[in-house]
C-alpha positions as CSV (number, residue, x, y, z in Angstrom):
1,M,-23.1,7.4,28.7
2,G,-20.9,6.4,25.7
3,N,-17.9,8.1,24.3
4,V,-18.0,11.3,22.2
5,V,-15.5,10.8,19.4
6,L,-14.2,13.4,17.0
7,V,-12.7,12.3,13.7
8,T,-10.7,14.6,11.5
9,G,-10.3,14.3,7.7
10,V,-13.8,12.9,7.1
11,A,-13.9,14.1,3.5
12,R,-11.7,11.2,2.6
13,P,-13.5,7.9,1.9
14,L,-11.5,5.9,4.5
15,A,-12.2,8.3,7.3
16,G,-15.9,8.2,6.2
17,R,-15.9,4.5,6.5
18,F,-14.4,4.7,9.9
19,V,-17.1,7.1,11.1
20,R,-19.9,4.8,9.9
21,R,-18.2,1.9,11.7
22,L,-17.9,3.8,14.9
23,L,-21.6,4.6,14.8
24,R,-22.3,0.8,15.2
25,D,-20.1,0.5,18.3
26,P,-22.2,0.2,21.4
27,G,-19.6,2.1,23.4
28,V,-19.9,5.2,21.3
29,D,-22.6,7.7,22.0
30,R,-21.9,10.4,19.4
31,V,-19.5,10.9,16.5
32,I,-18.4,14.3,15.3
33,G,-16.8,14.4,11.8
34,V,-14.5,17.4,11.0
35,D,-13.0,18.6,7.7
36,A,-12.4,21.8,5.8
37,V,-14.6,20.5,2.9
38,P,-17.9,18.6,3.0
39,P,-17.6,14.8,2.5
40,Q,-18.9,13.3,-0.7
41,Q,-20.0,10.1,1.1
42,A,-22.7,9.8,3.7
43,L,-21.7,10.0,7.4
44,D,-25.1,8.5,8.5
45,D,-26.0,9.7,12.0
46,A,-22.6,11.4,12.6
47,E,-22.6,15.2,12.9
48,F,-20.5,17.0,10.4
49,V,-18.7,20.2,11.4
50,R,-17.0,22.2,8.6
51,A,-13.8,23.4,10.2
52,D,-10.2,23.6,9.2
53,I,-8.0,22.1,11.8
54,R,-5.3,24.6,10.9
55,H,-7.3,27.3,12.6
56,P,-8.1,27.8,16.3
57,V,-11.8,27.2,15.7
58,I,-11.1,23.5,16.3
59,A,-10.7,24.2,20.1
60,K,-14.3,25.5,20.1
61,V,-15.5,22.3,18.5
62,L,-13.9,20.2,21.1
63,A,-15.3,22.3,23.9
64,Q,-18.8,22.6,22.5
65,H,-19.3,18.9,22.0
66,H,-17.5,17.7,25.2
67,V,-15.3,15.4,23.1
68,D,-13.4,12.7,25.1
69,T,-11.8,10.8,22.2
70,V,-10.0,12.3,19.2
71,V,-9.0,10.2,16.2
72,H,-6.7,12.3,13.9
73,M,-6.9,10.9,10.4
74,D,-6.1,14.1,8.5
75,V,-2.4,13.2,8.0
76,N,-2.0,12.2,4.4
77,P,0.3,12.4,1.4
78,T,-2.2,14.0,-1.0
79,P,-5.4,16.2,-0.7
80,P,-8.7,14.4,-0.9
81,G,-9.5,13.8,-4.5
82,R,-6.4,15.9,-5.4
83,T,-8.5,19.0,-5.3
84,R,-7.5,20.9,-2.2
85,G,-4.2,22.7,-3.2
86,G,-0.8,21.3,-3.8
87,R,2.0,20.0,-1.7
88,S,2.2,23.2,0.5
89,A,-1.4,23.0,1.4
90,V,-1.1,19.3,2.3
91,K,2.0,20.0,4.5
92,E,0.1,22.8,6.3
93,T,-2.8,20.4,7.0
94,N,-0.5,17.7,8.2
95,V,1.9,19.7,10.4
96,I,0.2,23.0,11.2
97,G,-3.2,21.3,11.5
98,T,-1.8,18.8,13.9
99,M,-0.2,21.5,16.0
100,Q,-3.5,23.3,16.3
101,L,-5.4,20.2,17.0
102,L,-3.0,19.1,19.8
103,G,-3.1,22.6,21.3
104,A,-6.9,22.4,21.4
105,C,-6.7,18.9,23.0
106,Q,-4.3,20.1,25.6
107,K,-6.7,22.8,26.7
108,A,-9.8,20.5,26.6
109,P,-10.1,18.8,30.0
110,S,-12.7,16.4,28.6
111,V,-10.2,14.7,26.2
112,R,-8.8,11.5,27.6
113,R,-7.9,9.5,24.5
114,L,-6.0,10.5,21.3
115,V,-5.4,8.2,18.3
116,V,-3.2,9.4,15.4
117,K,-2.9,7.8,12.0
118,S,0.7,7.8,11.0
119,T,2.8,5.8,8.5
120,T,5.8,3.4,8.4
121,N,7.3,6.0,6.0
122,V,8.8,7.6,9.1
123,Y,11.4,4.7,9.0
124,G,12.5,5.7,5.5
125,S,14.0,3.1,3.1
126,A,17.8,2.7,3.1
127,P,20.1,-0.1,1.9
128,R,21.5,-0.6,5.4
129,D,18.2,-0.8,7.2
130,P,17.5,-3.8,9.4
131,A,15.6,-6.7,7.8
132,V,12.7,-6.0,10.1
133,L,12.0,-2.5,11.6
134,R,10.6,-2.2,15.1
135,E,8.8,0.7,16.7
136,N,12.1,1.8,18.4
137,S,14.2,1.5,15.2
138,Q,15.8,4.8,14.2
139,P,15.9,5.7,10.5
140,K,19.4,5.6,8.9
141,S,18.7,9.0,7.5
142,L,16.0,11.4,8.5
143,P,13.3,12.1,5.9
144,G,14.4,15.1,3.9
145,G,10.9,16.1,2.7
146,G,7.5,15.0,1.5
147,F,5.0,13.0,3.4
148,A,7.6,11.1,5.4
149,K,9.0,14.3,6.9
150,D,5.4,15.5,7.7
151,A,4.7,12.3,9.5
152,A,7.9,12.4,11.5
153,E,7.2,16.0,12.5
154,V,3.6,15.0,13.5
155,E,4.9,12.2,15.7
156,G,7.3,14.6,17.4
157,Y,4.5,17.0,18.3
158,V,2.4,14.1,19.5
159,R,5.2,12.9,21.8
160,G,5.3,16.5,23.2
161,F,1.6,16.5,23.8
162,A,1.8,13.1,25.6
163,R,4.4,14.6,28.0
164,R,2.2,17.6,28.7
165,R,-1.0,15.6,29.2
166,P,0.1,12.3,30.8
167,D,-3.6,11.8,31.7
168,V,-4.5,11.3,28.0
169,A,-4.0,7.8,26.5
170,V,-2.1,8.4,23.2
171,A,-1.9,5.8,20.4
172,V,0.1,6.3,17.3
173,L,-0.6,3.8,14.5
174,R,2.1,3.5,11.9
175,F,0.4,1.9,8.9
176,A,2.2,0.1,6.1
177,N,1.0,1.0,2.6
178,I,-2.8,0.9,2.7
179,L,-4.5,-0.9,-0.2
180,G,-7.9,-2.2,-1.1
181,P,-10.6,-2.0,-3.7
182,N,-11.4,1.6,-2.9
183,V,-8.0,3.1,-2.0
184,E,-6.5,5.8,-4.1
185,S,-2.9,6.7,-3.1
186,P,0.4,7.5,-4.7
187,L,1.3,3.8,-4.6
188,S,-2.0,2.7,-6.1
189,A,-1.4,5.3,-8.8
190,Y,2.0,3.6,-9.5
191,F,0.4,0.2,-9.7
192,D,-2.2,1.6,-12.1
193,M,0.4,2.4,-14.7
194,P,0.2,0.1,-17.7
195,V,4.0,-0.6,-17.4
196,L,5.8,-0.4,-14.1
197,P,9.2,1.3,-14.1
198,T,11.5,-0.4,-11.6
199,V,15.1,0.1,-10.5
200,L,17.5,-2.2,-12.2
201,G,19.0,-4.8,-9.9
202,Y,16.4,-4.4,-7.1
203,D,13.3,-6.4,-6.2
204,P,12.1,-4.8,-2.9
205,R,10.1,-6.5,-0.2
206,L,6.8,-4.7,0.4
207,Q,4.1,-4.9,3.1
208,F,0.4,-3.8,2.8
209,V,-2.5,-3.4,5.1
210,H,-6.1,-3.8,3.9
211,E,-8.5,-0.8,4.3
212,D,-10.9,-3.0,6.3
213,D,-8.1,-3.7,8.8
214,V,-7.3,0.0,9.0
215,V,-10.9,0.8,10.0
216,E,-10.9,-2.0,12.6
217,V,-7.6,-1.3,14.3
218,L,-8.5,2.4,14.5
219,R,-11.8,1.4,16.2
220,I,-9.9,-0.8,18.7
221,A,-7.4,2.0,19.5
222,A,-10.2,4.5,20.0
223,R,-12.1,2.4,22.6
224,E,-11.6,1.7,26.2
225,P,-9.0,-1.1,26.5
226,A,-10.1,-4.6,27.2
227,R,-8.5,-6.5,30.1
228,G,-5.0,-7.5,29.4
229,T,-4.5,-4.9,26.6
230,L,-3.2,-1.3,26.6
231,N,-4.5,1.0,23.9
232,A,-1.6,3.4,24.2
233,G,1.9,3.6,22.6
234,T,3.3,3.4,19.1
235,F,2.3,0.4,16.9
236,N,3.3,-0.8,13.5
237,V,0.3,-2.0,11.5
238,A,0.7,-4.4,8.5
239,G,-0.6,-7.6,7.1
240,D,1.4,-10.8,7.7
241,G,4.1,-11.7,5.2
242,V,5.7,-9.7,2.4
243,L,5.4,-9.4,-1.3
244,L,8.2,-8.7,-3.8
245,L,7.6,-6.0,-6.3
246,S,8.0,-8.5,-9.1
247,Q,5.3,-10.7,-7.5
248,A,3.0,-7.7,-7.3
249,A,3.5,-6.9,-10.9
250,R,2.7,-10.4,-12.0
251,R,-0.5,-10.4,-10.0
252,L,-1.6,-7.3,-11.8
253,G,-0.5,-8.4,-15.2
254,R,1.8,-5.4,-15.5
255,P,5.1,-5.8,-17.3
256,M,8.1,-4.2,-15.6
257,I,10.8,-2.0,-17.2
258,P,14.0,-2.2,-15.2
259,V,16.0,1.1,-15.6
260,L,18.9,2.7,-13.9
261,L,18.1,4.6,-10.7
262,P,18.8,8.1,-12.2
263,T,16.4,7.3,-15.0
264,V,13.7,6.3,-12.5
265,T,14.3,9.6,-10.6
266,W,14.0,11.6,-13.9
267,M,10.8,9.7,-14.9
268,G,9.3,10.4,-11.4
269,S,9.9,14.1,-11.9
270,A,8.4,14.1,-15.4
271,L,5.3,12.1,-14.2
272,R,4.7,14.5,-11.3
273,R,5.0,17.5,-13.7
274,V,2.3,16.2,-16.0
275,G,0.1,15.0,-13.1
276,L,0.1,11.3,-14.1
277,S,1.5,9.9,-10.8
278,D,2.9,11.1,-7.5
279,F,6.2,9.4,-8.0
280,S,7.9,11.1,-5.0
281,P,11.6,10.5,-4.0
282,E,10.4,8.6,-0.9
283,Q,8.3,6.3,-3.1
284,I,11.3,5.7,-5.3
285,R,13.4,4.7,-2.3
286,L,10.6,2.4,-1.2
287,L,10.5,0.8,-4.7
288,T,14.3,0.4,-4.5
289,H,15.0,-0.8,-1.0
290,G,11.6,-1.9,0.3
291,R,10.5,-1.8,3.9
292,V,9.3,-4.5,6.4
293,V,8.1,-3.8,9.9
294,D,7.6,-6.0,13.0
295,T,4.0,-6.1,14.2
296,G,4.4,-7.9,17.5
297,Q,3.3,-5.0,19.6
298,M,0.2,-4.6,17.5
299,R,-0.8,-8.2,18.4
300,E,0.5,-8.4,21.9
301,T,-0.2,-5.0,23.4
302,L,-3.0,-3.6,21.2
303,G,-4.6,-7.0,20.8
304,F,-5.3,-6.7,17.1
305,S,-4.7,-9.4,14.4
306,P,-5.4,-8.3,10.7
307,S,-7.9,-10.3,8.8
308,Y,-5.9,-9.9,5.6
309,T,-2.3,-10.9,4.9
310,T,-0.1,-8.7,2.7
311,A,-0.7,-11.0,-0.2
312,E,-4.4,-11.1,0.3
313,T,-4.5,-7.4,0.6
314,F,-2.8,-7.0,-2.7
315,Q,-5.0,-9.6,-4.3
316,A,-8.1,-7.6,-3.2
317,F,-6.6,-4.4,-4.6
318,A,-5.7,-6.2,-7.9
319,A,-9.2,-7.6,-8.2
320,G,-10.6,-4.0,-8.2
321,R,-8.3,-2.8,-10.9
322,G,-8.7,-3.3,-14.7
323,P,-6.9,-6.1,-16.5
324,G,-3.2,-5.6,-17.2
325,V,-1.4,-5.6,-20.5
326,L,-0.7,-9.3,-20.0
327,A,-2.8,-11.9,-18.2
328,P,-1.2,-12.6,-14.8
329,E,-0.9,-16.4,-15.6
330,R,0.8,-15.7,-18.9
331,L,3.1,-13.2,-17.5
332,S,4.1,-15.5,-14.6
333,R,4.8,-18.4,-17.0
334,A,6.9,-16.1,-19.2
335,V,9.0,-14.9,-16.2
336,D,9.5,-18.5,-15.1
337,R,10.6,-19.5,-18.6
338,V,13.1,-16.7,-18.7
339,A,14.4,-17.6,-15.3
340,A,14.8,-21.3,-16.3
341,A,16.8,-20.3,-19.4
342,L,19.3,-18.2,-17.5
343,P,22.7,-19.9,-16.9
344,V,23.3,-21.3,-13.4
345,P,26.4,-19.8,-11.7
346,K,29.1,-22.4,-11.2
347,D,29.3,-21.8,-7.5
348,A,25.5,-22.2,-7.0
C-alpha cells in the first residue's frame, strides 16, 4: 500500500500543483488537501478537506485518514490571493497553525514523515553576513518581525517536534525567492513595478528557485529515501548562480531609481498603505544587502539538482510578465554606454 500524504495550504496555486504532481507518483496511494478556504484550481483525484490548521480539528483529519506523511506548505508571507485577512491573520496561520499541526502530528502514531516549506529569509540580510550562508549559519540579527520572524518561529517549533518524535523523519526546506510564470509574491510585485526603486550605492546578489523545482524537491523530500540519500534535515534550496539586482532590472526592461535608504523605507511604507506592493522592511534589507546560500546539502544529502539556474528562473519569470518601459536590449546598451563614459579611477 502506498503513502497517504496530507498537504496544507492547497488553496494556493503552488500547493495545488504539488498535489497534482503527487497523484502521479506511484508510491503515493492517497492525497488529502487541507485549507481553510476552497481551492480555485482543480485538485484532480485528491480529497479536499476544508479545515483551518489553527484549530484542533486538524488532529481528527490526521487520525481519520491514517496519514503517514505531512507536507506543510501553509507558511507564507501573504494570504492566498490577498483575500484572507491582513498581517495578523497570516501570522496566526504561520505560527499558531504550525503549532496546532505539530501537536496533531505528535499525537498521530501513523505519521512517520514531515516536510516543512520554509525560507532563506530566516538568515536575514545584513552587511556583515558571510558571502555564502550555510544551513548552520546564524543570522547576525534575529528577524524583528514579518514573514522572516514567522519562519524562524516555525522552525523552532519543528525542531522541538523532532526531539519529541525522533521516529519521524523531518525535512525543512529553506527556499530562496520562488519565481516563475505563475508566481505571485511580494518580490514579484516589486519586479512588476514600472520603475524599480533601489538603494543608492548597493547592487545586491540575489538567488531564485523556479516553481517547477519547488514542486519536484518537495516530492523528493516527501517520499521514502533512495539508497544513499537521507530525506531528513534542513536544506537550502536555490538555483545555481546569482543575479545582481541591476541585471534583473535589465532583463525586465525596468529602469531603476537609486535613492537613499531612508527614502526607500518611506516609499515602502507608502506603497504598503495604498496596497500597491508588500514592500516590507525585510524585503528592503534583501534589496540592499542581498543573500546567497550554499546548496551542497541539497545535492549531496537530499539528492536533488534543480533544473533551472537562478538566471534561467528569472528569465522564465520575466517572459511571463508584460514588456517593461524600455526594451531590455536598449536598456542594457544604455547602461553599458554610461559605464563606458565614467572616468576610470587612477588606481584601477
